[in-house]
N, CA and C atoms as a LAMMPS dump frame, in Angstrom:
ITEM: TIMESTEP
0
ITEM: NUMBER OF ATOMS
441
ITEM: BOX BOUNDS ff ff ff
-5.0000000000000000e+02 5.0000000000000000e+02
-5.0000000000000000e+02 5.0000000000000000e+02
-5.0000000000000000e+02 5.0000000000000000e+02
ITEM: ATOMS id mol type element x y z
1 1 1 N 6.755 24.992 28.664
2 1 2 C 7.765 25.781 27.976
3 1 3 C 7.908 27.108 28.721
4 2 1 N 9.13 27.552 28.906
5 2 2 C 9.374 28.801 29.622
6 2 3 C 9.337 29.976 28.662
7 3 1 N 9.181 31.15 29.219
8 3 2 C 9.171 32.364 28.399
9 3 3 C 10.573 32.944 28.302
10 4 1 N 11.526 32.143 27.879
11 4 2 C 12.901 32.6 27.724
12 4 3 C 12.99 33.452 26.468
13 5 1 N 13.922 34.392 26.449
14 5 2 C 14.083 35.209 25.242
15 5 3 C 14.512 34.331 24.06
16 6 1 N 14.033 34.696 22.882
17 6 2 C 14.324 33.923 21.677
18 6 3 C 15.682 34.334 21.139
19 7 1 N 16.522 33.353 20.917
20 7 2 C 17.822 33.571 20.301
21 7 3 C 17.621 33.453 18.788
22 8 1 N 17.738 34.57 18.045
23 8 2 C 17.433 34.538 16.611
24 8 3 C 18.322 33.577 15.828
25 9 1 N 19.572 33.403 16.236
26 9 2 C 20.473 32.494 15.513
27 9 3 C 20.041 31.042 15.749
28 10 1 N 19.738 30.743 16.98
29 10 2 C 19.29 29.388 17.324
30 10 3 C 17.93 29.12 16.676
31 11 1 N 17.042 30.102 16.678
32 11 2 C 15.714 29.936 16.088
33 11 3 C 15.828 29.632 14.598
34 12 1 N 16.668 30.371 13.9
35 12 2 C 16.838 30.161 12.458
36 12 3 C 17.369 28.753 12.179
37 13 1 N 18.3 28.304 13.002
38 13 2 C 18.859 26.961 12.838
39 13 3 C 17.793 25.896 13.138
40 14 1 N 17.042 26.111 14.217
41 14 2 C 15.999 25.156 14.595
42 14 3 C 14.896 25.075 13.54
43 15 1 N 14.487 26.215 13.02
44 15 2 C 13.414 26.22 12.013
45 15 3 C 13.9 25.572 10.72
46 16 1 N 15.173 25.743 10.387
47 16 2 C 15.721 25.112 9.185
48 16 3 C 15.716 23.589 9.33
49 17 1 N 16.093 23.099 10.512
50 17 2 C 16.076 21.657 10.754
51 17 3 C 14.646 21.114 10.736
52 18 1 N 13.736 21.849 11.334
53 18 2 C 12.335 21.437 11.349
54 18 3 C 11.773 21.387 9.927
55 19 1 N 12.074 22.402 9.128
56 19 2 C 11.604 22.425 7.739
57 19 3 C 12.153 21.226 6.964
58 20 1 N 13.432 20.922 7.189
59 20 2 C 14.042 19.789 6.485
60 20 3 C 13.344 18.478 6.849
61 21 1 N 13.058 18.294 8.139
62 21 2 C 12.354 17.084 8.572
63 21 3 C 10.949 17.017 7.979
64 22 1 N 10.245 18.135 7.987
65 22 2 C 8.891 18.166 7.449
66 22 3 C 8.887 17.95 5.935
67 23 1 N 9.847 18.547 5.236
68 23 2 C 9.939 18.368 3.785
69 23 3 C 10.194 16.911 3.444
70 24 1 N 11.01 16.251 4.264
71 24 2 C 11.269 14.829 4.031
72 24 3 C 9.988 14.009 4.239
73 25 1 N 9.246 14.306 5.306
74 25 2 C 8.03 13.557 5.616
75 25 3 C 6.9 13.822 4.621
76 26 1 N 6.902 14.984 4.004
77 26 2 C 5.821 15.347 3.081
78 26 3 C 6.283 15.359 1.626
79 27 1 N 7.45 14.807 1.344
80 27 2 C 8.032 14.859 0.007
81 27 3 C 7.079 14.28 -1.036
82 28 1 N 6.703 15.102 -2.007
83 28 2 C 5.748 14.681 -3.029
84 28 3 C 6.335 13.647 -3.987
85 29 1 N 7.646 13.449 -3.956
86 29 2 C 8.27 12.47 -4.834
87 29 3 C 8.318 11.086 -4.197
88 30 1 N 7.983 10.976 -2.901
89 30 2 C 7.856 9.67 -2.262
90 30 3 C 6.558 9.042 -2.729
91 31 1 N 6.457 7.719 -2.646
92 31 2 C 5.151 7.107 -2.921
93 31 3 C 4.111 7.71 -1.974
94 32 1 N 2.896 7.831 -2.436
95 32 2 C 1.878 8.55 -1.661
96 32 3 C 1.649 7.937 -0.286
97 33 1 N 1.823 6.619 -0.166
98 33 2 C 1.593 6.01 1.141
99 33 3 C 2.654 6.418 2.171
100 34 1 N 3.754 7.012 1.718
101 34 2 C 4.802 7.461 2.634
102 34 3 C 4.77 8.975 2.885
103 35 1 N 3.827 9.674 2.273
104 35 2 C 3.704 11.114 2.49
105 35 3 C 2.823 11.378 3.704
106 36 1 N 3.202 12.34 4.516
107 36 2 C 2.484 12.641 5.753
108 36 3 C 1.679 13.932 5.599
109 37 1 N 0.347 13.84 5.625
110 37 2 C -0.477 15.041 5.479
111 37 3 C -0.241 16.065 6.599
112 38 1 N -0.039 15.595 7.826
113 38 2 C 0.192 16.521 8.938
114 38 3 C 1.496 17.289 8.733
115 39 1 N 2.53 16.61 8.252
116 39 2 C 3.799 17.285 7.985
117 39 3 C 3.624 18.329 6.885
118 40 1 N 2.848 17.989 5.864
119 40 2 C 2.594 18.948 4.78
120 40 3 C 1.848 20.164 5.309
121 41 1 N 0.851 19.947 6.15
122 41 2 C 0.098 21.063 6.723
123 41 3 C 0.971 21.961 7.586
124 42 1 N 1.771 21.358 8.451
125 42 2 C 2.65 22.126 9.325
126 42 3 C 3.694 22.889 8.507
127 43 1 N 4.245 22.236 7.494
128 43 2 C 5.228 22.884 6.623
129 43 3 C 4.596 24.069 5.901
130 44 1 N 3.366 23.931 5.457
131 44 2 C 2.667 25.019 4.78
132 44 3 C 2.477 26.204 5.714
133 45 1 N 2.094 25.946 6.963
134 45 2 C 1.942 27.028 7.946
135 45 3 C 3.264 27.76 8.126
136 46 1 N 4.345 27.016 8.286
137 46 2 C 5.664 27.639 8.489
138 46 3 C 6.035 28.491 7.285
139 47 1 N 5.884 27.943 6.079
140 47 2 C 6.226 28.711 4.868
141 47 3 C 5.396 29.99 4.768
142 48 1 N 4.11 29.863 5.012
143 48 2 C 3.22 31.022 4.894
144 48 3 C 3.522 32.078 5.966
145 49 1 N 3.711 31.641 7.198
146 49 2 C 3.966 32.615 8.273
147 49 3 C 5.318 33.302 8.108
148 50 1 N 6.337 32.553 7.664
149 50 2 C 7.655 33.169 7.469
150 50 3 C 7.695 34.079 6.25
151 51 1 N 6.711 33.919 5.349
152 51 2 C 6.675 34.824 4.195
153 51 3 C 5.762 36.024 4.442
154 52 1 N 5.195 36.107 5.651
155 52 2 C 4.414 37.283 6.007
156 52 3 C 2.93 37.191 5.736
157 53 1 N 2.435 36.007 5.433
158 53 2 C 1.004 35.826 5.178
159 53 3 C 0.22 35.993 6.479
160 54 1 N -0.983 36.508 6.367
161 54 2 C -1.873 36.64 7.515
162 54 3 C -2.053 35.254 8.151
163 55 1 N -1.997 35.14 9.481
164 55 2 C -2.098 33.83 10.142
165 55 3 C -3.36 33.041 9.784
166 56 1 N -4.496 33.706 9.643
167 56 2 C -5.727 32.994 9.301
168 56 3 C -5.621 32.391 7.908
169 57 1 N -5.074 33.144 6.98
170 57 2 C -4.9 32.646 5.614
171 57 3 C -3.86 31.523 5.601
172 58 1 N -2.796 31.667 6.4
173 58 2 C -1.763 30.634 6.477
174 58 3 C -2.352 29.315 6.968
175 59 1 N -3.167 29.376 8.008
176 59 2 C -3.786 28.159 8.535
177 59 3 C -4.785 27.595 7.529
178 60 1 N -5.513 28.453 6.843
179 60 2 C -6.464 28.006 5.83
180 60 3 C -5.751 27.259 4.7
181 61 1 N -4.634 27.799 4.232
182 61 2 C -3.85 27.134 3.182
183 61 3 C -3.294 25.803 3.684
184 62 1 N -2.862 25.782 4.94
185 62 2 C -2.331 24.547 5.522
186 62 3 C -3.412 23.474 5.59
187 63 1 N -4.617 23.879 5.997
188 63 2 C -5.724 22.919 6.056
189 63 3 C -6.071 22.406 4.664
190 64 1 N -6.006 23.269 3.667
191 64 2 C -6.249 22.839 2.291
192 64 3 C -5.221 21.819 1.826
193 65 1 N -3.949 22.084 2.133
194 65 2 C -2.89 21.145 1.757
195 65 3 C -3.066 19.816 2.488
196 66 1 N -3.368 19.893 3.79
197 66 2 C -3.57 18.695 4.601
198 66 3 C -4.739 17.86 4.063
199 67 1 N -5.88 18.51 3.862
200 67 2 C -7.063 17.795 3.387
201 67 3 C -6.877 17.24 1.98
202 68 1 N -6.163 17.983 1.129
203 68 2 C -5.904 17.505 -0.227
204 68 3 C -5.082 16.227 -0.233
205 69 1 N -3.989 16.217 0.523
206 69 2 C -3.143 15.022 0.58
207 69 3 C -3.879 13.877 1.261
208 70 1 N -4.63 14.176 2.3
209 70 2 C -5.394 13.145 2.999
210 70 3 C -6.393 12.491 2.03
211 71 1 N -7.052 13.292 1.211
212 71 2 C -7.993 12.766 0.226
213 71 3 C -7.309 11.912 -0.836
214 72 1 N -6.15 12.368 -1.328
215 72 2 C -5.41 11.588 -2.33
216 72 3 C -4.944 10.257 -1.745
217 73 1 N -4.511 10.272 -0.477
218 73 2 C -4.098 9.025 0.17
219 73 3 C -5.281 8.073 0.311
220 74 1 N -6.454 8.588 0.685
221 74 2 C -7.644 7.75 0.831
222 74 3 C -8.011 7.125 -0.518
223 75 1 N -7.983 7.933 -1.584
224 75 2 C -8.283 7.406 -2.925
225 75 3 C -7.3 6.316 -3.317
226 76 1 N -6.015 6.548 -3.012
227 76 2 C -4.981 5.557 -3.333
228 76 3 C -5.229 4.253 -2.567
229 77 1 N -5.535 4.367 -1.274
230 77 2 C -5.79 3.177 -0.453
231 77 3 C -7.013 2.417 -0.952
232 78 1 N -8.053 3.139 -1.362
233 78 2 C -9.245 2.484 -1.899
234 78 3 C -8.922 1.771 -3.209
235 79 1 N -8.109 2.401 -4.062
236 79 2 C -7.725 1.77 -5.329
237 79 3 C -6.89 0.516 -5.087
238 80 1 N -5.981 0.587 -4.128
239 80 2 C -5.15 -0.58 -3.794
240 80 3 C -6.029 -1.704 -3.255
241 81 1 N -6.977 -1.377 -2.393
242 81 2 C -7.882 -2.382 -1.823
243 81 3 C -8.757 -3.001 -2.907
244 82 1 N -9.255 -2.192 -3.834
245 82 2 C -10.06 -2.706 -4.936
246 82 3 C -9.243 -3.646 -5.806
247 83 1 N -8.012 -3.243 -6.106
248 83 2 C -7.122 -4.074 -6.921
249 83 3 C -6.814 -5.395 -6.198
250 84 1 N -6.603 -5.345 -4.869
251 84 2 C -6.306 -6.55 -4.093
252 84 3 C -7.509 -7.5 -4.117
253 85 1 N -8.717 -6.943 -3.928
254 85 2 C -9.921 -7.77 -3.957
255 85 3 C -10.107 -8.423 -5.323
256 86 1 N -9.836 -7.658 -6.386
257 86 2 C -9.971 -8.188 -7.747
258 86 3 C -8.96 -9.318 -7.971
259 87 1 N -7.725 -9.133 -7.521
260 87 2 C -6.709 -10.173 -7.669
261 87 3 C -7.089 -11.423 -6.881
262 88 1 N -7.655 -11.243 -5.682
263 88 2 C -8.104 -12.388 -4.883
264 88 3 C -9.22 -13.142 -5.589
265 89 1 N -10.157 -12.404 -6.211
266 89 2 C -11.247 -13.045 -6.938
267 89 3 C -10.716 -13.809 -8.155
268 90 1 N -9.754 -13.213 -8.857
269 90 2 C -9.157 -13.887 -10.018
270 90 3 C -8.43 -15.151 -9.597
271 91 1 N -7.697 -15.073 -8.478
272 91 2 C -6.983 -16.241 -7.977
273 91 3 C -7.967 -17.335 -7.576
274 92 1 N -9.067 -16.961 -6.914
275 92 2 C -10.068 -17.942 -6.501
276 92 3 C -10.692 -18.62 -7.723
277 93 1 N -11 -17.844 -8.763
278 93 2 C -11.576 -18.412 -9.985
279 93 3 C -10.576 -19.336 -10.668
280 94 1 N -9.324 -18.916 -10.707
281 94 2 C -8.266 -19.722 -11.317
282 94 3 C -8.082 -21.026 -10.538
283 95 1 N -8.096 -20.935 -9.209
284 95 2 C -7.925 -22.116 -8.374
285 95 3 C -9.106 -23.074 -8.52
286 96 1 N -10.306 -22.536 -8.684
287 96 2 C -11.489 -23.379 -8.852
288 96 3 C -11.333 -24.257 -10.094
289 97 1 N -10.832 -23.676 -11.163
290 97 2 C -10.61 -24.425 -12.396
291 97 3 C -9.453 -25.402 -12.218
292 98 1 N -8.379 -24.943 -11.603
293 98 2 C -7.174 -25.757 -11.45
294 98 3 C -7.426 -26.974 -10.562
295 99 1 N -8.251 -26.839 -9.547
296 99 2 C -8.479 -27.947 -8.609
297 99 3 C -9.418 -29.02 -9.163
298 100 1 N -9.795 -28.882 -10.426
299 100 2 C -10.623 -29.922 -11.043
300 100 3 C -9.792 -31.142 -11.416
301 101 1 N -8.485 -31.001 -11.378
302 101 2 C -7.59 -32.122 -11.696
303 101 3 C -6.666 -32.386 -10.508
304 102 1 N -6.132 -33.593 -10.442
305 102 2 C -5.166 -33.934 -9.392
306 102 3 C -3.824 -33.29 -9.729
307 103 1 N -3.043 -33.01 -8.707
308 103 2 C -1.733 -32.374 -8.911
309 103 3 C -0.675 -33.436 -9.141
310 104 1 N 0.072 -33.305 -10.215
311 104 2 C 1.145 -34.26 -10.517
312 104 3 C 2.402 -33.961 -9.71
313 105 1 N 2.475 -32.799 -9.109
314 105 2 C 3.673 -32.425 -8.348
315 105 3 C 3.615 -32.942 -6.914
316 106 1 N 2.513 -32.656 -6.215
317 106 2 C 2.432 -33.023 -4.795
318 106 3 C 1.467 -34.168 -4.521
319 107 1 N 0.698 -34.583 -5.539
320 107 2 C -0.218 -35.71 -5.375
321 107 3 C -1.573 -35.357 -4.793
322 108 1 N -1.891 -34.074 -4.627
323 108 2 C -3.204 -33.692 -4.102
324 108 3 C -4.291 -34.144 -5.073
325 109 1 N -5.366 -34.672 -4.511
326 109 2 C -6.463 -35.15 -5.335
327 109 3 C -7.255 -33.973 -5.892
328 110 1 N -8.07 -34.283 -6.901
329 110 2 C -8.941 -33.247 -7.475
330 110 3 C -9.834 -32.69 -6.375
331 111 1 N -10.001 -31.381 -6.36
332 111 2 C -10.817 -30.709 -5.356
333 111 3 C -10.048 -30.299 -4.113
334 112 1 N -8.866 -30.831 -3.912
335 112 2 C -8.054 -30.514 -2.727
336 112 3 C -6.974 -29.484 -3.085
337 113 1 N -6.525 -28.748 -2.057
338 113 2 C -5.447 -27.769 -2.271
339 113 3 C -4.102 -28.474 -2.371
340 114 1 N -3.172 -27.861 -3.08
341 114 2 C -1.822 -28.396 -3.177
342 114 3 C -1.121 -28.293 -1.826
343 115 1 N -0.193 -29.219 -1.611
344 115 2 C 0.627 -29.192 -0.407
345 115 3 C 1.987 -28.619 -0.765
346 116 1 N 2.593 -27.935 0.172
347 116 2 C 3.923 -27.381 -0.045
348 116 3 C 4.961 -28.488 -0.071
349 117 1 N 6.043 -28.241 -0.745
350 117 2 C 7.095 -29.25 -0.872
351 117 3 C 8.258 -28.972 0.077
352 118 1 N 8.194 -27.869 0.814
353 118 2 C 9.284 -27.486 1.707
354 118 3 C 9.227 -28.227 3.027
355 119 1 N 9.933 -27.708 4.006
356 119 2 C 10.03 -28.34 5.318
357 119 3 C 8.679 -28.408 6.02
358 120 1 N 7.842 -27.394 5.857
359 120 2 C 6.562 -27.368 6.567
360 120 3 C 5.533 -28.283 5.922
361 121 1 N 5.55 -28.373 4.597
362 121 2 C 4.598 -29.217 3.9
363 121 3 C 3.159 -28.759 4.052
364 122 1 N 2.931 -27.518 4.438
365 122 2 C 1.579 -26.989 4.638
366 122 3 C 0.859 -26.766 3.327
367 123 1 N -0.404 -26.386 3.43
368 123 2 C -1.196 -26.119 2.233
369 123 3 C -0.718 -24.844 1.555
370 124 1 N -0.781 -24.848 0.24
371 124 2 C -0.36 -23.682 -0.54
372 124 3 C -1.57 -22.835 -0.908
373 125 1 N -1.351 -21.536 -1.055
374 125 2 C -2.433 -20.635 -1.471
375 125 3 C -2.72 -20.826 -2.958
376 126 1 N -1.679 -21.12 -3.715
377 126 2 C -1.798 -21.247 -5.161
378 126 3 C -1.285 -22.632 -5.576
379 127 1 N -1.964 -23.243 -6.55
380 127 2 C -1.593 -24.584 -7.004
381 127 3 C -0.24 -24.581 -7.718
382 128 1 N 0.347 -25.775 -7.81
383 128 2 C 1.61 -25.93 -8.535
384 128 3 C 1.402 -25.626 -10.025
385 129 1 N 2.438 -25.154 -10.673
386 129 2 C 2.346 -24.742 -12.081
387 129 3 C 1.964 -25.904 -12.989
388 130 1 N 2.456 -27.13 -12.707
389 130 2 C 2.12 -28.28 -13.553
390 130 3 C 0.62 -28.58 -13.49
391 131 1 N 0.033 -28.458 -12.302
392 131 2 C -1.4 -28.69 -12.145
393 131 3 C -2.189 -27.63 -12.91
394 132 1 N -1.717 -26.387 -12.843
395 132 2 C -2.357 -25.284 -13.556
396 132 3 C -2.351 -25.558 -15.062
397 133 1 N -1.178 -25.947 -15.588
398 133 2 C -1.063 -26.214 -17.022
399 133 3 C -1.931 -27.4 -17.437
400 134 1 N -1.98 -28.457 -16.611
401 134 2 C -2.794 -29.624 -16.915
402 134 3 C -4.275 -29.248 -16.959
403 135 1 N -4.724 -28.449 -16.013
404 135 2 C -6.134 -28.029 -15.981
405 135 3 C -6.471 -27.192 -17.203
406 136 1 N -5.558 -26.361 -17.665
407 136 2 C -5.811 -25.516 -18.83
408 136 3 C -5.83 -26.325 -20.117
409 137 1 N -5.106 -27.458 -20.148
410 137 2 C -5.053 -28.266 -21.369
411 137 3 C -6.33 -29.079 -21.565
412 138 1 N -7.095 -29.288 -20.48
413 138 2 C -8.356 -29.999 -20.588
414 138 3 C -9.445 -29.072 -21.074
415 139 1 N -10.501 -29.622 -21.6
416 139 2 C -11.637 -28.818 -22.048
417 139 3 C -12.386 -28.252 -20.857
418 140 1 N -13.273 -27.248 -21.063
419 140 2 C -14.001 -26.629 -19.964
420 140 3 C -14.869 -27.601 -19.187
421 141 1 N -15.434 -28.654 -19.837
422 141 2 C -16.28 -29.607 -19.134
423 141 3 C -15.511 -30.79 -18.579
424 142 1 N -14.252 -30.895 -18.939
425 142 2 C -13.407 -32.017 -18.516
426 142 3 C -12.968 -31.836 -17.074
427 143 1 N -13.157 -32.833 -16.24
428 143 2 C -12.614 -32.771 -14.877
429 143 3 C -12.175 -34.181 -14.511
430 144 1 N -10.92 -34.406 -14.68
431 144 2 C -10.375 -35.75 -14.438
432 144 3 C -9.503 -35.714 -13.196
433 145 1 N -9.632 -36.661 -12.369
434 145 2 C -8.803 -36.76 -11.163
435 145 3 C -7.568 -37.556 -11.422
436 146 1 N -6.802 -37.202 -12.457
437 146 2 C -5.577 -37.92 -12.794
438 146 3 C -4.489 -37.63 -11.775
439 147 1 N -3.558 -38.562 -11.666
440 147 2 C -2.385 -38.355 -10.81
441 147 3 C -1.141 -38.424 -11.615
């Protein structure tokens, strides 16, 4: 970068555009996974310095904002991961019960995964609804390989 003289009109326009971009990236009304901690920190520095705050205090406030959002994002990601793991465990438990009977939709035998009915015909992650309902209608000790 050269040491060219600063044009105050151009600087004001440039800083306004930069603030707008940073505000968009750090918008607290966006879902937390779309908020950018670095943008929030940089925006905080700009706001503090343009309002006349001491530079050390401005950077300190920016680091606080950055670390705060970073921590909230980490907590959110951990909660999402915990919820995903719980849903996977519930699906596995549900599938274990459902696979005790044969599927009336695709013909999969008891203990086997359902097959897809589309062009690929690959294995499905979740059993067909009819198989699920049939497994639920049987007693807990009942395991019949009906077709």
